[in-house]
N, C-alpha and C positions, 0 to 999 in steps of 0.2 A: 440481640443486645442483652447482656446480663442485667439482673435486677439492680445491681449497684450502679451501673452506668445509666440505666433508665432513670433512677431517682436523681442521679447527679445532674443529668441534662434537665430534668423537670425543675428541680430546685434552683439550679443556676439560671434557667430561663425566667422563671417566675420572679425570683429576687431581682434580676436585672430589670425586668419591666417595672416592678414596684419602685426601684430606686430611680429609674428614669422619670417615672410619673411624679414621685416626690420632688425630684430636682426641678422639674418643670413648674410645679405649683409653688414650691418654696421660694423660687426666685421671681415669681410674678409679683409685680407691684402696681398700684394704681398711679394715676397722674399726681405728681407732687403739688402741694398748695401753691408753691412759688414756681412758675414756669421757668424762672432763671436759675433754679436750684441745680447745682452740679454735684457730681459724685466726689469731688475733691481731687480727681485725677487730672493731671495736666502734662502736656508734652509739647515742647517748642512753643509755649505760649497758647496752645490750643487746649481748652477745657472741655470735659465730657459732661453733657447735661444728664441729669438723672431722670430720663424719660422711660416709660414702660415699653415693653415689647409691643409692637403693633398687634391689635386684637386678631386680625386675620392670620398673622403668623403664629400666634398662640393656638388658634383653632386648628391650624394645619398640623402642629405637633400633636394635639389631642387626637386628631383624626388618624394620624399614623399609628399612635399607640392602640387605639380602638381597632384599627384595621389589623394590626399584628395579633392582637388577642383573638379576633374573629378568625383569622387565618389559622392559628394554632388550634382552635376548636374544630374547625371544619376539615383541616388537612393534617397529615402526620407531620410532627415536628417536635412533640414533647416526648422524647424517649420512645417507648414502645406503643404509645397511644396512637391508634390508627386514624383518628379523626372521625367526626360524625358522618362525613360523606363517603368514607370507605375508599378514598382514592388511593391508587398505587401506581408507581411507574410501570409495573408490568402490565397492568390493565390498560393503561394509556398506550403503551407500545402495541399491545395486542389489537386495540381498536384501530390504531394507525395501519397495522398490517392488514387487518380485515378490510379496511376501507380501500387500501391500495389493491388488494386482491380482487375486491369487487369491481374496481375500475379497470384493472389491467389483466385480471385473471384469464379472460377469454383470449386475449392476444397472446398471453404467456403460453397457454396450452396449445394454441394454434401453431406457434413456431416450434414448440417441442415435438409436435406430431409431424412436422415437415422434415424431409431429408435435408441434411446440411447443405447439399448442393443447391437446393431450391431456396433455402434461407439466404444463402450467399448471393442469390440473384434478386432478392427483394430489397428495393431501395430503402424502405423504412427500417428493415432489419439491419442493413449495413450501417445506417446512422447510429442505431443503438449500439451495434458492435464497435463502431469507431469510438464512441464515448467510453465504453468499457475498456477498450484498448488504451485510450489516453489516460484513464485513471489507474490502470493496473499493470500495463506492459511497457508504456513508452519510456519509463525511467531507464530501462535497460536496452530496449530495442529501438528507441528513438521515436519521435512523433511521426516520422514518415515510415517507420517499421523497417528501415534499411540497416539497422543494427550499428555496431561499432566494434572496436577491438575487444574480442572475446565474447561478443554477443551476436548471434546469427542474424543475417539479413533475411527477412521473411517475405520479401517481394520477388525473389528469384526462384528457380526451380531446384535449388540445392537444399536438401533436407537431411539432417543428420539421422533422424529417427523415422523418416518417411513423411510424405506430404499428403497422404490420404486423409479424409475427414476423420476416420477412426484413429489414425496415428496421432493427429494433432489433438484430438479430444483426450486421448490417453496421456499425452504430454501435459496438457493443462490440468487434468484431474490429479495425476500422480506425481508430476514433476519428473525431472531427469537428473541423474548423477553421472556425469561424464568423467572418465579417468584415462589419461594418456600416461602410461608408466614412464618413469625416468630411465633412460638407457645409457646415460653417461658412463657409469661404472662398468657396464657390460661391453659397450662398444669402444670405449677409449676415445681420445680426441681425434685420432685419425679416422676411426670408424664412424664417428659422428659426422665428420666432414664428408666422408664417402657416401653414407646413406643420404645425407642432405642433398648431395649432388644427384644421386639417383632419383630421389623424390622430385627434385626440380625437373629432371629430364622427363618424368612422366607427364608433365603438363606442357612439354614442348620447349622448355627453356634451354638455352645454350649452356653447357657445362663441360667440364673436363671429362672426356670419354673414359679415361683410365680410372678416374675416381668413381664415375657412375657405374662402371663394370664391377669394381670392387664393392661398391655400395649395394648393388643388386644381390650379390651373394649373401650379404648380411641381412638385407631386406627379406629375402626368401626364408631366412632362418627365424628372424625375430618379429617380422611385421605382417606377414601374410595372414596370420591367424585372425587378425582384425580387419586389415585393409584389403584382404584378398590378393591373389597372385598378380592380378592386373592393376592393383592399386585403386580400384573403383569403390572401395569401402564396403561397409556392411551396416545397414540401418538397425539391425538387431542389437548391435553393440553401440550404435551411435558413432561408429568409426567413419570419418569423413572420406569422401572421394578425393584422391590426390591427383586426379588427372584433368580436372576441369579449371584449374587456375583460381579457384575460390579458396581463400585462406582465412580461417577464423582468427588466427593470431599473427597474421602477416605472412607474406610470401617471400620476403627477402631471405637470402642465405643465412644471415646471422639469426633471424627470427626462427627459421626452421631448425637450425642447429641448437638454439636455446630450447625449443620444444623437445627435441630428441634428448638433450642433455639432462634437463630437470623435470620434464613431463608437464602435463597440464591437468587441471581439475576444474570442471565447469559444473555449475549447479543451476538448474531451472526449478524454482520453488513450486511445490504443489499448490494449486489454487482451489482445491475442493473444500478447504476449510474457510476460504475467504469469499467464494462466489457460489451462488445457488446453481442448481442444475440448469435452469433456463438461461442464466447468464453465461454459463460455460458453453451452452449450445450456441448462443448468439456469437460469443467470442470465437468459438471454433469456426463458425461460418465466415466471420469477418477475416480471420487469418487465412483460411482456405482461399477466400476470394482475392486476397492480395497477389497471389501468383497464378491465378486461373482466370 
């Protein structure tokens, strides 16, 4: 805080306290000689007696003023003045962190030293992981982790980037940026219909055979680089398996054609800036345990 603003705060605060104190004492009056004396104010035939403020009420105001002055002397509040006790928010935060680390540090390092598979089998660790999931992941993946339109189901065995503990932890730490290119301008409307028919046939759906055959030729040109020749996908790119009937954006012909025509872009936010190492370790174990 600059010197100007320091003195601005100090002067404004001191003057305010002084004016409040003056106002309190200037308006204090003793009991009138005539108990029936009024202030002269009347409303609807009701007159206001000229009685003083109750003494206990007056003392309460005095106490609040004295308390405020004492607080500003002991704690920071007057510009850059640090207060006689030297209290700071940072020190208070650090004390809270140290206290928590003293209480939970041993448990934290215990789980960090354990393989994720073992952590996933620990009932207490699963409870902590469930709370972390509810606070940080359920908004997209749902409270039951079964996902929704555009958000993967974490309880099955279908993983875009792999379901190993290492792959899940990498996803949590660094996030993922998925991109399905738009092919509408390349394939044209007929090509989009044909490739959609072929993609549906990969998971055993009934389709027009001639459309599927034509779509396979285009699939082999444009799609195998990511989804592989057999359509089983590639976790390295996050390219989904097209043969298991699991669809992130819906498996109806119109939805698949829309995906082909305009593409898809999915984002899994990186959690490394939000969650500590031990929390990511517990969360990885919880997510891993959902499908194992």
